[in-house]
MITORFI-244129 format. One record per residue (C-alpha): residue number from 1; residue in one letter; x, y, z. Coordinates in pm, whole numbers, plus 32768, in hexadecimal, padded with zeros to 4 digits. Layout:
BEGIN
<atom num="NUM" residuo="a" px="X" py="Y" pz="Z"/>
...
END
This chain:
BEGIN
<atom num="1" residuo="m" px="CBF6" py="6B4C" pz="7299"/>
<atom num="2" residuo="n" px="CA99" py="6B48" pz="732D"/>
<atom num="3" residuo="n" px="C9E8" py="6A13" pz="72A4"/>
<atom num="4" residuo="k" px="C899" py="6A9E" pz="7316"/>
<atom num="5" residuo="a" px="C8A7" py="6B8A" pz="71EC"/>
<atom num="6" residuo="f" px="C851" py="6A62" pz="710C"/>
<atom num="7" residuo="q" px="C709" py="6A38" pz="71C6"/>
<atom num="8" residuo="a" px="C695" py="6B7F" pz="7129"/>
<atom num="9" residuo="l" px="C68F" py="6AD4" pz="6FD5"/>
<atom num="10" residuo="s" px="C541" py="6A47" pz="6F63"/>
<atom num="11" residuo="y" px="C512" py="68CD" pz="6F73"/>
<atom num="12" residuo="g" px="C3F5" py="67D9" pz="6F4B"/>
<atom num="13" residuo="v" px="C3C4" py="6677" pz="6FCA"/>
<atom num="14" residuo="y" px="C3BA" py="6561" pz="6EC9"/>
<atom num="15" residuo="i" px="C3C2" py="63E9" pz="6EA4"/>
<atom num="16" residuo="v" px="C4B1" py="6384" pz="6D8F"/>
<atom num="17" residuo="s" px="C45B" py="6230" pz="6CFD"/>
<atom num="18" residuo="t" px="C4EB" py="6145" pz="6BFA"/>
<atom num="19" residuo="w" px="C4FF" py="5FD1" pz="6BAF"/>
<atom num="20" residuo="n" px="C5E9" py="5ECD" pz="6C42"/>
<atom num="21" residuo="e" px="C5CF" py="5DB1" pz="6B48"/>
<atom num="22" residuo="g" px="C454" py="5DC9" pz="6B42"/>
<atom num="23" residuo="t" px="C428" py="5E20" pz="6CB1"/>
<atom num="24" residuo="p" px="C3DE" py="5F88" pz="6D18"/>
<atom num="25" residuo="a" px="C4EE" py="6043" pz="6DD7"/>
<atom num="26" residuo="g" px="C4E7" py="61A2" pz="6E60"/>
<atom num="27" residuo="c" px="C561" py="629F" pz="6F5D"/>
<atom num="28" residuo="t" px="C507" py="63F2" pz="6FED"/>
<atom num="29" residuo="a" px="C5A8" py="6520" pz="6F49"/>
<atom num="30" residuo="n" px="C594" py="6696" pz="6F84"/>
<atom num="31" residuo="c" px="C672" py="6718" pz="6E6D"/>
<atom num="32" residuo="a" px="C5BF" py="6714" pz="6D1C"/>
<atom num="33" residuo="a" px="C56F" py="681F" pz="6C1D"/>
<atom num="34" residuo="q" px="C502" py="6860" pz="6AB9"/>
<atom num="35" residuo="i" px="C62E" py="68C5" pz="69E9"/>
<atom num="36" residuo="t" px="C59B" py="6911" pz="6891"/>
<atom num="37" residuo="a" px="C43E" py="6936" pz="67FF"/>
<atom num="38" residuo="t" px="C479" py="68C9" pz="6695"/>
<atom num="39" residuo="p" px="C4CD" py="67B2" pz="669F"/>
<atom num="40" residuo="a" px="C454" py="6788" pz="6804"/>
<atom num="41" residuo="t" px="C56F" py="670F" pz="68E2"/>
<atom num="42" residuo="v" px="C581" py="66D4" pz="6A59"/>
<atom num="43" residuo="m" px="C6A7" py="6694" pz="6B41"/>
<atom num="44" residuo="v" px="C6B8" py="65D5" pz="6C86"/>
<atom num="45" residuo="s" px="C7D9" py="65A8" pz="6D7A"/>
<atom num="46" residuo="i" px="C804" py="644B" pz="6E10"/>
<atom num="47" residuo="n" px="C906" py="63DC" pz="6F10"/>
<atom num="48" residuo="k" px="C9F3" py="62D4" pz="6E89"/>
<atom num="49" residuo="n" px="C9BA" py="61FF" pz="6FC0"/>
<atom num="50" residuo="n" px="C847" py="61DD" pz="6F74"/>
<atom num="51" residuo="f" px="C7D6" py="6093" pz="6EDD"/>
<atom num="52" residuo="t" px="C6F9" py="615F" pz="6DF1"/>
<atom num="53" residuo="h" px="C82D" py="620C" pz="6D63"/>
<atom num="54" residuo="d" px="C8BA" py="60D1" pz="6CC3"/>
<atom num="55" residuo="c" px="C75F" py="6066" pz="6C53"/>
<atom num="56" residuo="i" px="C735" py="61AB" pz="6B90"/>
<atom num="57" residuo="r" px="C88B" py="6179" pz="6AF4"/>
<atom num="58" residuo="k" px="C82C" py="601B" pz="6A7D"/>
<atom num="59" residuo="c" px="C6C5" py="6068" pz="6A19"/>
<atom num="60" residuo="g" px="C706" py="61B6" pz="6971"/>
<atom num="61" residuo="y" px="C5B4" py="6241" pz="69DC"/>
<atom num="62" residuo="f" px="C521" py="62E1" pz="6B15"/>
<atom num="63" residuo="s" px="C3DD" py="637B" pz="6B8D"/>
<atom num="64" residuo="l" px="C396" py="6491" pz="6C85"/>
<atom num="65" residuo="t" px="C261" py="6488" pz="6D5E"/>
<atom num="66" residuo="v" px="C227" py="65E3" pz="6DEA"/>
<atom num="67" residuo="l" px="C1A3" py="65BB" pz="6F4C"/>
<atom num="68" residuo="a" px="C085" py="6698" pz="6FC1"/>
<atom num="69" residuo="e" px="C057" py="673E" pz="7113"/>
<atom num="70" residuo="t" px="BF46" py="663A" pz="714D"/>
<atom num="71" residuo="s" px="C020" py="650F" pz="70F0"/>
<atom num="72" residuo="d" px="C05F" py="6411" pz="7201"/>
<atom num="73" residuo="p" px="C1A2" py="6481" pz="72B2"/>
<atom num="74" residuo="a" px="C1F8" py="6313" pz="72F1"/>
<atom num="75" residuo="i" px="C24B" py="62F6" pz="717E"/>
<atom num="76" residuo="i" px="C36E" py="63E6" pz="71AD"/>
<atom num="77" residuo="g" px="C3FF" py="6318" pz="72C8"/>
<atom num="78" residuo="t" px="C3CB" py="61CC" pz="7217"/>
<atom num="79" residuo="f" px="C475" py="623F" pz="70D8"/>
<atom num="80" residuo="g" px="C577" py="631C" pz="7183"/>
<atom num="81" residuo="f" px="C5F6" py="6253" pz="72AA"/>
<atom num="82" residuo="r" px="C5E3" py="60EA" pz="722F"/>
<atom num="83" residuo="t" px="C6A1" py="603E" pz="7117"/>
<atom num="84" residuo="g" px="C604" py="5F83" pz="6FF7"/>
<atom num="85" residuo="k" px="C71C" py="5E84" pz="700C"/>
<atom num="86" residuo="d" px="C669" py="5DCB" pz="7123"/>
<atom num="87" residuo="y" px="C512" py="5E6F" pz="7142"/>
<atom num="88" residuo="d" px="C3ED" py="5E87" pz="7050"/>
<atom num="89" residuo="k" px="C38F" py="5FF7" pz="706B"/>
<atom num="90" residuo="f" px="C26D" py="5FCD" pz="6F79"/>
<atom num="91" residuo="a" px="C1C2" py="5EB4" pz="703B"/>
<atom num="92" residuo="h" px="C0EC" py="5F9A" pz="7113"/>
<atom num="93" residuo="v" px="C0AF" py="60C4" pz="702B"/>
<atom num="94" residuo="q" px="BFC8" py="60EC" pz="6F03"/>
<atom num="95" residuo="w" px="C07D" py="6110" pz="6DBB"/>
<atom num="96" residuo="q" px="C03C" py="60EA" pz="6C4B"/>
<atom num="97" residuo="v" px="C0FA" py="60D6" pz="6B05"/>
<atom num="98" residuo="r" px="C0F3" py="621A" pz="6A41"/>
<atom num="99" residuo="d" px="C1B4" py="623F" pz="68FC"/>
<atom num="100" residuo="k" px="C253" py="60ED" pz="6949"/>
<atom num="101" residuo="l" px="C2E0" py="6162" pz="6A99"/>
<atom num="102" residuo="p" px="C26E" py="612F" pz="6C03"/>
<atom num="103" residuo="v" px="C1BD" py="6260" pz="6C93"/>
<atom num="104" residuo="l" px="C12E" py="6289" pz="6DF1"/>
<atom num="105" residuo="s" px="BFBA" py="62D7" pz="6E00"/>
<atom num="106" residuo="d" px="BFD4" py="63B4" pz="6F36"/>
<atom num="107" residuo="g" px="C05E" py="64E9" pz="6E8E"/>
<atom num="108" residuo="c" px="BFE6" py="661C" pz="6DD1"/>
<atom num="109" residuo="a" px="C0A8" py="65E6" pz="6C8C"/>
<atom num="110" residuo="y" px="C1A3" py="6506" pz="6BE1"/>
<atom num="111" residuo="v" px="C2B0" py="6527" pz="6AD8"/>
<atom num="112" residuo="c" px="C34E" py="6404" pz="6A1D"/>
<atom num="113" residuo="c" px="C4A2" py="6429" pz="6978"/>
<atom num="114" residuo="k" px="C5A4" py="637C" pz="68A0"/>
<atom num="115" residuo="v" px="C707" py="63BD" pz="6919"/>
<atom num="116" residuo="i" px="C7C4" py="6481" pz="680F"/>
<atom num="117" residuo="d" px="C8ED" py="64F8" pz="68D9"/>
<atom num="118" residuo="s" px="C984" py="64F5" pz="6A35"/>
<atom num="119" residuo="m" px="CA80" py="65B6" pz="6B03"/>
<atom num="120" residuo="d" px="CB51" py="651F" pz="6C18"/>
<atom num="121" residuo="t" px="CB9E" py="65D2" pz="6D5D"/>
<atom num="122" residuo="a" px="CC5C" py="654F" pz="6E88"/>
<atom num="123" residuo="t" px="CB28" py="64B5" pz="6F2B"/>
<atom num="124" residuo="h" px="CA08" py="64D6" pz="6E33"/>
<atom num="125" residuo="t" px="C9B5" py="64A1" pz="6CC6"/>
<atom num="126" residuo="v" px="C8DC" py="65A4" pz="6C1C"/>
<atom num="127" residuo="f" px="C805" py="64F0" pz="6B1B"/>
<atom num="128" residuo="l" px="C77A" py="65BE" pz="69FC"/>
<atom num="129" residuo="g" px="C641" py="6529" pz="6966"/>
<atom num="130" residuo="e" px="C575" py="6577" pz="6832"/>
<atom num="131" residuo="v" px="C405" py="6574" pz="6892"/>
<atom num="132" residuo="i" px="C341" py="645A" pz="67EE"/>
<atom num="133" residuo="g" px="C201" py="648F" pz="68B5"/>
<atom num="134" residuo="a" px="C16C" py="6569" pz="69C5"/>
<atom num="135" residuo="d" px="C01A" py="65AB" pz="6A63"/>
<atom num="136" residuo="t" px="BF6F" py="6630" pz="6B9A"/>
<atom num="137" residuo="l" px="BEDB" py="653C" pz="6C96"/>
<atom num="138" residuo="r" px="BE13" py="662D" pz="6D6F"/>
<atom num="139" residuo="t" px="BDF8" py="67A1" pz="6DB3"/>
<atom num="140" residuo="d" px="BE8B" py="67A5" pz="6F13"/>
<atom num="141" residuo="p" px="BFB6" py="6893" pz="6F38"/>
<atom num="142" residuo="p" px="C10C" py="67F2" pz="6F12"/>
<atom num="143" residuo="m" px="C1D5" py="67B6" pz="704D"/>
<atom num="144" residuo="t" px="C303" py="6897" pz="7070"/>
<atom num="145" residuo="y" px="C439" py="6837" pz="7131"/>
<atom num="146" residuo="a" px="C3EF" py="6955" pz="7223"/>
<atom num="147" residuo="y" px="C28F" py="68CE" pz="725F"/>
<atom num="148" residuo="y" px="C320" py="6775" pz="72A4"/>
<atom num="149" residuo="h" px="C405" py="6802" pz="73B0"/>
<atom num="150" residuo="t" px="C32D" py="6911" pz="744F"/>
<atom num="151" residuo="v" px="C1D4" py="686F" pz="7444"/>
<atom num="152" residuo="i" px="C215" py="66F9" pz="7438"/>
<atom num="153" residuo="k" px="C352" py="671E" pz="750A"/>
<atom num="154" residuo="g" px="C406" py="6626" pz="742C"/>
<atom num="155" residuo="k" px="C576" py="65D1" pz="742B"/>
<atom num="156" residuo="t" px="C66C" py="65CB" pz="7309"/>
<atom num="157" residuo="a" px="C709" py="6483" pz="72A0"/>
<atom num="158" residuo="k" px="C884" py="647F" pz="72A5"/>
<atom num="159" residuo="n" px="C890" py="6430" pz="7131"/>
<atom num="160" residuo="a" px="C7CE" py="656A" pz="70D5"/>
<atom num="161" residuo="p" px="C898" py="6680" pz="702E"/>
<atom num="162" residuo="t" px="C806" py="6778" pz="712A"/>
<atom num="163" residuo="y" px="C864" py="66AC" pz="725E"/>
<atom num="164" residuo="i" px="C90A" py="6776" pz="7371"/>
<atom num="165" residuo="a" px="C987" py="66B9" pz="749F"/>
<atom num="166" residuo="e" px="C8DB" py="6731" pz="75D9"/>
<atom num="167" residuo="q" px="C9CB" py="67D4" pz="76C8"/>
<atom num="168" residuo="p" px="C99B" py="6783" pz="7838"/>
<atom num="169" residuo="e" px="C938" py="68A0" pz="7919"/>
<atom num="170" residuo="p" px="CA6D" py="6930" pz="79C2"/>
<atom num="171" residuo="k" px="CA83" py="68BF" pz="7B29"/>
<atom num="172" residuo="a" px="CA4C" py="69D7" pz="7C22"/>
<atom num="173" residuo="k" px="CB72" py="6A2F" pz="7D00"/>
<atom num="174" residuo="y" px="CB50" py="6A75" pz="7E73"/>
<atom num="175" residuo="v" px="CC6C" py="6B4A" pz="7EF8"/>
<atom num="176" residuo="c" px="CCC3" py="6B96" pz="805F"/>
<atom num="177" residuo="k" px="CCB4" py="6D10" pz="8097"/>
<atom num="178" residuo="i" px="CDBB" py="6CF4" pz="81A9"/>
<atom num="179" residuo="c" px="CED7" py="6C31" pz="8109"/>
<atom num="180" residuo="g" px="CE6D" py="6C01" pz="7F9E"/>
<atom num="181" residuo="y" px="CE53" py="6A85" pz="7FB5"/>
<atom num="182" residuo="v" px="CD85" py="69F8" pz="7E91"/>
<atom num="183" residuo="y" px="CCA3" py="68D2" pz="7EE7"/>
<atom num="184" residuo="d" px="CCA8" py="67C9" pz="7DD2"/>
<atom num="185" residuo="g" px="CC39" py="668F" pz="7E89"/>
<atom num="186" residuo="e" px="CB56" py="6587" pz="7DF0"/>
<atom num="187" residuo="t" px="CA3B" py="65D8" pz="7EE3"/>
<atom num="188" residuo="p" px="C973" py="6709" pz="7E6B"/>
<atom num="189" residuo="f" px="C9C4" py="6830" pz="7F4C"/>
<atom num="190" residuo="e" px="C853" py="6860" pz="7FA2"/>
<atom num="191" residuo="q" px="C848" py="66FD" pz="802D"/>
<atom num="192" residuo="l" px="C96C" py="672B" pz="811C"/>
<atom num="193" residuo="p" px="C904" py="6724" pz="828F"/>
<atom num="194" residuo="d" px="C8C3" py="6873" pz="8336"/>
<atom num="195" residuo="d" px="C9EB" py="6844" pz="8420"/>
<atom num="196" residuo="w" px="CADF" py="680A" pz="82FF"/>
<atom num="197" residuo="k" px="CC0E" py="68F2" pz="830F"/>
<atom num="198" residuo="c" px="CD16" py="696B" pz="821B"/>
<atom num="199" residuo="p" px="CE37" py="686F" pz="8227"/>
<atom num="200" residuo="l" px="CF38" py="698A" pz="8211"/>
<atom num="201" residuo="c" px="CEC5" py="6A98" pz="8300"/>
<atom num="202" residuo="g" px="CDA3" py="69F8" pz="83B8"/>
<atom num="203" residuo="a" px="CCA3" py="6AF9" pz="833F"/>
<atom num="204" residuo="p" px="CB38" py="6A83" pz="8350"/>
<atom num="205" residuo="k" px="CA72" py="6A21" pz="821C"/>
<atom num="206" residuo="s" px="C9BF" py="6B71" pz="8226"/>
<atom num="207" residuo="m" px="CB07" py="6C21" pz="81CF"/>
<atom num="208" residuo="f" px="CB11" py="6B7F" pz="8074"/>
<atom num="209" residuo="e" px="CA89" py="6C34" pz="7F44"/>
<atom num="210" residuo="k" px="CA18" py="6BA6" pz="7DFA"/>
<atom num="211" residuo="r" px="CAD5" py="6C14" pz="7CC2"/>
END
């Protein structure tokens, strides 16, 4: 299976917020969508390891702030790579209460929901929410997941449903054209001294080819 196929699906970049006993809690998410129009329902997928996950379970409500292409990219890192268990993510961002839920100001739209159902997967919970309020914040185009990666050059948090572990570049092999010896020493082949010779047949460094 080629996991890169999933990158062809359309994603946005959102901040999912809720309450933790009166204190705002939130995390970055890239998997959210409208499910029905009447009544209006929205789903969001949250990793079970996220602090925000349990807060949504307890609160029963969540909001989505749709980030814009002009939103501060630092918001994504703050809400995506730090945990609300020991860090106040809302301390250095502007936010407001809309429809009784915390909503970030630096976005192009928001949607507030009451949880009406959920579906468990191995690593994530998909929360289905009935919309209790929604509005636009500004007319800037929404940030897509592709824009985040190609323009902002952002990284994906490990808890994101679209996370794909980066594979290290395969190490180049240098093979002796005389005896077939494969150099695999710790020192990069290019940094070996010019008078270095093949340990098997004594061929000079120039007789090795890169494969």
